[in-house]
ROVEXBA-273542 format. One record per atom (N, C-alpha, C): residue number from 1; residue in one letter; atom name; x, z, y negated. Coordinates in steps of 0.05 Angstrom, whole numbers, m for minus. Layout:
<rs>
+------+------+-------+--------+--------+--------+
: nunu : gumi : kolza :     xx :     zz :     yy :
+------+------+-------+--------+--------+--------+
:  NUM :    A :    CA :      X :      Z :      Y :
...
+------+------+-------+--------+--------+--------+
</rs>
This chain:
<rs>
+------+------+-------+--------+--------+--------+
: nunu : gumi : kolza :     xx :     zz :     yy :
+------+------+-------+--------+--------+--------+
:    1 :    M :     N :   m548 :     94 :    m62 :
:    1 :    M :    CA :   m536 :    112 :    m96 :
:    1 :    M :     C :   m552 :    138 :    m95 :
:    2 :    T :     N :   m576 :    134 :    m86 :
:    2 :    T :    CA :   m594 :    158 :    m90 :
:    2 :    T :     C :   m588 :    175 :    m72 :
:    3 :    K :     N :   m587 :    166 :    m43 :
:    3 :    K :    CA :   m579 :    186 :    m28 :
:    3 :    K :     C :   m549 :    198 :    m28 :
:    4 :    E :     N :   m527 :    189 :    m39 :
:    4 :    E :    CA :   m503 :    209 :    m45 :
:    4 :    E :     C :   m514 :    230 :    m58 :
:    5 :    K :     N :   m503 :    256 :    m58 :
:    5 :    K :    CA :   m506 :    275 :    m73 :
:    5 :    K :     C :   m487 :    266 :   m112 :
:    6 :    P :     N :   m497 :    275 :   m132 :
:    6 :    P :    CA :   m480 :    273 :   m152 :
:    6 :    P :     C :   m465 :    303 :   m139 :
:    7 :    L :     N :   m435 :    296 :   m161 :
:    7 :    L :    CA :   m417 :    311 :   m159 :
:    7 :    L :     C :   m430 :    334 :   m181 :
:    8 :    W :     N :   m427 :    320 :   m192 :
:    8 :    W :    CA :   m440 :    340 :   m226 :
:    8 :    W :     C :   m469 :    357 :   m224 :
:    9 :    S :     N :   m476 :    340 :   m198 :
:    9 :    S :    CA :   m512 :    377 :   m196 :
:    9 :    S :     C :   m498 :    394 :   m190 :
:   10 :    S :     N :   m485 :    393 :   m176 :
:   10 :    S :    CA :   m479 :    418 :   m169 :
:   10 :    S :     C :   m449 :    434 :   m147 :
:   11 :    P :     N :   m440 :    434 :   m173 :
:   11 :    P :    CA :   m401 :    432 :   m155 :
:   11 :    P :     C :   m399 :    444 :   m120 :
:   12 :    Q :     N :   m410 :    476 :   m146 :
:   12 :    Q :    CA :   m405 :    490 :   m130 :
:   12 :    Q :     C :   m413 :    501 :   m113 :
:   13 :    R :     N :   m436 :    483 :   m100 :
:   13 :    R :    CA :   m451 :    476 :    m72 :
:   13 :    R :     C :   m439 :    464 :    m58 :
:   14 :    L :     N :   m425 :    449 :    m79 :
:   14 :    L :    CA :   m415 :    426 :    m58 :
:   14 :    L :     C :   m392 :    438 :    m52 :
:   15 :    Y :     N :   m359 :    450 :    m60 :
:   15 :    Y :    CA :   m348 :    465 :    m64 :
:   15 :    Y :     C :   m359 :    488 :    m35 :
:   16 :    S :     N :   m384 :    507 :    m37 :
:   16 :    S :    CA :   m388 :    520 :     m8 :
:   16 :    S :     C :   m379 :    513 :     16 :
:   17 :    E :     N :   m410 :    486 :     16 :
:   17 :    E :    CA :   m404 :    475 :     40 :
:   17 :    E :     C :   m381 :    460 :     47 :
:   18 :    Y :     N :   m363 :    464 :     19 :
:   18 :    Y :    CA :   m328 :    446 :     39 :
:   18 :    Y :     C :   m307 :    458 :     46 :
:   19 :    A :     N :   m320 :    497 :     35 :
:   19 :    A :    CA :   m307 :    513 :     55 :
:   19 :    A :     C :   m324 :    523 :     66 :
:   20 :    E :     N :   m344 :    514 :     83 :
:   20 :    E :    CA :   m350 :    522 :    113 :
:   20 :    E :     C :   m334 :    518 :    132 :
:   21 :    R :     N :   m349 :    484 :    117 :
:   21 :    R :    CA :   m330 :    463 :    148 :
:   21 :    R :     C :   m306 :    468 :    143 :
:   22 :    Q :     N :   m305 :    481 :    125 :
:   22 :    Q :    CA :   m260 :    485 :    128 :
:   22 :    Q :     C :   m249 :    509 :    149 :
:   23 :    L :     N :   m271 :    531 :    144 :
:   23 :    L :    CA :   m281 :    563 :    157 :
:   23 :    L :     C :   m270 :    553 :    195 :
:   24 :    H :     N :   m305 :    525 :    182 :
:   24 :    H :    CA :   m317 :    518 :    217 :
:   24 :    H :     C :   m291 :    506 :    240 :
:   25 :    K :     N :   m282 :    493 :    212 :
:   25 :    K :    CA :   m247 :    478 :    223 :
:   25 :    K :     C :   m225 :    491 :    245 :
:   26 :    R :     N :   m220 :    524 :    226 :
:   26 :    R :    CA :   m206 :    533 :    221 :
:   26 :    R :     C :   m219 :    559 :    253 :
:   27 :    G :     N :   m251 :    557 :    256 :
:   27 :    G :    CA :   m250 :    576 :    270 :
:   27 :    G :     C :   m247 :    567 :    292 :
:   28 :    R :     N :   m257 :    542 :    301 :
:   28 :    R :    CA :   m263 :    530 :    328 :
:   28 :    R :     C :   m232 :    526 :    339 :
:   29 :    L :     N :   m217 :    521 :    327 :
:   29 :    L :    CA :   m193 :    523 :    325 :
:   29 :    L :     C :   m176 :    547 :    337 :
:   30 :    R :     N :   m174 :    563 :    324 :
:   30 :    R :    CA :   m167 :    588 :    330 :
:   30 :    R :     C :   m182 :    603 :    371 :
:   31 :    G :     N :   m201 :    598 :    367 :
:   31 :    G :    CA :   m222 :    600 :    380 :
:   31 :    G :     C :   m205 :    590 :    413 :
:   32 :    I :     N :   m209 :    561 :    407 :
:   32 :    I :    CA :   m191 :    542 :    418 :
:   32 :    I :     C :   m173 :    559 :    433 :
:   33 :    L :     N :   m153 :    558 :    413 :
:   33 :    L :    CA :   m118 :    578 :    409 :
:   33 :    L :     C :   m124 :    607 :    427 :
:   34 :    A :     N :   m146 :    619 :    420 :
:   34 :    A :    CA :   m147 :    643 :    431 :
:   34 :    A :     C :   m152 :    634 :    461 :
:   35 :    V :     N :   m165 :    622 :    475 :
:   35 :    V :    CA :   m182 :    614 :    506 :
:   35 :    V :     C :   m150 :    609 :    515 :
:   36 :    H :     N :   m138 :    593 :    490 :
:   36 :    H :    CA :   m116 :    582 :    520 :
:   36 :    H :     C :    m93 :    610 :    523 :
:   37 :    F :     N :    m87 :    625 :    498 :
:   37 :    F :    CA :    m81 :    643 :    499 :
:   37 :    F :     C :    m79 :    663 :    523 :
:   38 :    I :     N :   m107 :    674 :    521 :
:   38 :    I :    CA :   m122 :    683 :    537 :
:   38 :    I :     C :   m115 :    680 :    572 :
:   39 :    R :     N :   m122 :    652 :    568 :
:   39 :    R :    CA :   m121 :    641 :    600 :
:   39 :    R :     C :    m98 :    633 :    597 :
:   40 :    G :     N :    m75 :    644 :    583 :
:   40 :    G :    CA :    m45 :    627 :    583 :
:   40 :    G :     C :    m40 :    600 :    594 :
:   41 :    D :     N :    m65 :    573 :    586 :
:   41 :    D :    CA :    m65 :    556 :    602 :
:   41 :    D :     C :    m41 :    540 :    584 :
+------+------+-------+--------+--------+--------+
</rs>
């Protein structure tokens, strides 16, 4: 229980972390797609 982050402690930080993760995923996907598009695979 102590290891888990309490949701009520800082929801804004949790949200920003989540948003960052989503952006990172999307960015990586975009990069892969761009590479494939440029290569013509």
